C-alpha positions as CSV (number, residue, x, y, z in Angstrom):
1,M,-27.2,-35.5,24.4
2,T,-24.9,-33.8,21.8
3,V,-25.9,-30.6,20.2
4,P,-23.6,-29.1,17.6
5,L,-22.4,-25.6,18.3
6,P,-22.9,-23.2,15.4
7,G,-19.6,-21.8,14.2
8,A,-17.5,-23.8,16.7
9,A,-15.2,-25.4,14.1
10,P,-15.4,-24.7,10.4
11,K,-15.5,-27.7,8.1
12,P,-12.3,-28.4,6.1
13,K,-13.9,-27.0,2.9
14,D,-15.0,-23.8,4.7
15,L,-11.5,-23.5,6.3
16,S,-9.8,-23.3,2.9
17,E,-12.3,-20.7,1.7
18,T,-11.7,-18.7,4.9
19,Q,-7.9,-18.9,4.3
20,A,-8.4,-17.7,0.7
21,L,-10.5,-14.8,1.9
22,Q,-8.0,-13.8,4.5
23,E,-5.2,-14.0,1.9
24,A,-7.2,-11.8,-0.5
25,R,-7.8,-9.2,2.3
26,R,-4.1,-9.2,3.2
27,R,-3.1,-8.6,-0.4
28,V,-5.7,-5.8,-0.8
29,R,-4.5,-4.2,2.4
30,R,-0.8,-4.4,1.3
31,R,-1.7,-3.0,-2.1
32,S,-3.5,-0.1,-0.6
33,W,-0.5,0.7,1.7
34,L,1.9,0.5,-1.3
35,M,-0.3,2.9,-3.3
36,A,-0.4,5.3,-0.3
37,L,3.3,5.2,0.0
38,A,3.8,5.6,-3.7
39,I,1.5,8.7,-3.9
40,F,3.2,10.2,-0.8
41,F,6.7,9.8,-2.0
42,S,5.7,11.0,-5.5
43,L,4.2,14.2,-4.2
44,V,6.7,15.2,-1.6
45,P,9.2,16.6,-4.1
46,L,6.5,19.0,-5.3
47,S,5.7,20.3,-1.8
48,F,6.4,23.9,-0.7
49,V,6.1,26.0,2.4
50,S,5.7,29.8,2.8
51,V,7.4,31.4,5.8
52,D,7.6,35.1,6.5
53,G,6.6,35.9,2.9
54,K,9.3,33.7,1.4
55,T,8.3,30.5,-0.4
56,W,10.5,27.4,-0.2
57,W,10.0,24.7,-2.8
58,F,11.4,21.3,-1.9
59,L,12.5,20.4,-5.4
60,R,14.3,23.7,-6.0
61,D,15.9,24.2,-2.6
62,A,16.7,20.6,-1.6
63,T,17.2,18.9,-4.9
64,S,19.1,15.9,-3.7
65,S,16.6,15.1,-1.0
66,A,13.7,15.6,-3.4
67,L,15.3,13.1,-5.9
68,V,15.6,10.5,-3.1
69,Y,11.9,10.9,-2.4
70,A,11.1,10.7,-6.1
71,A,13.2,7.6,-6.5
72,L,11.4,6.0,-3.5
73,G,8.1,6.9,-5.2
74,V,9.1,5.2,-8.4
75,V,10.2,2.1,-6.4
76,F,6.9,1.9,-4.6
77,W,4.9,2.4,-7.9
78,I,6.9,-0.5,-9.4
79,I,6.2,-2.8,-6.4
80,Y,2.5,-1.7,-6.5
81,A,2.3,-2.6,-10.2
82,V,3.9,-6.0,-9.6
83,E,1.5,-6.8,-6.7
84,R,-1.5,-5.7,-8.8
85,R,-0.4,-7.9,-11.7
86,R,0.2,-10.8,-9.4
87,S,-3.3,-10.5,-7.8
88,N,-5.0,-10.1,-11.2
89,S,-3.3,-13.3,-12.4
90,L,-5.1,-15.3,-9.7
């Protein structure tokens, strides 16, 4: 007596749909990480700290480091835009 197990092995048609769904999830996850990194590196140069009544502004007091962070932010925004355009073309 053979009884098929529900969900034991997906049919070939369902397998390709499952792979497509996993690919879409992976792309969305990567895109969200890219956006998070782009926002972080874009805002870090604008950060400041106040210690003992004195305010330190990252962009003013460490200009070269702030420019590196800003450049990384631009790079991540470009990668994010490319990924978004690539996923919209599908």
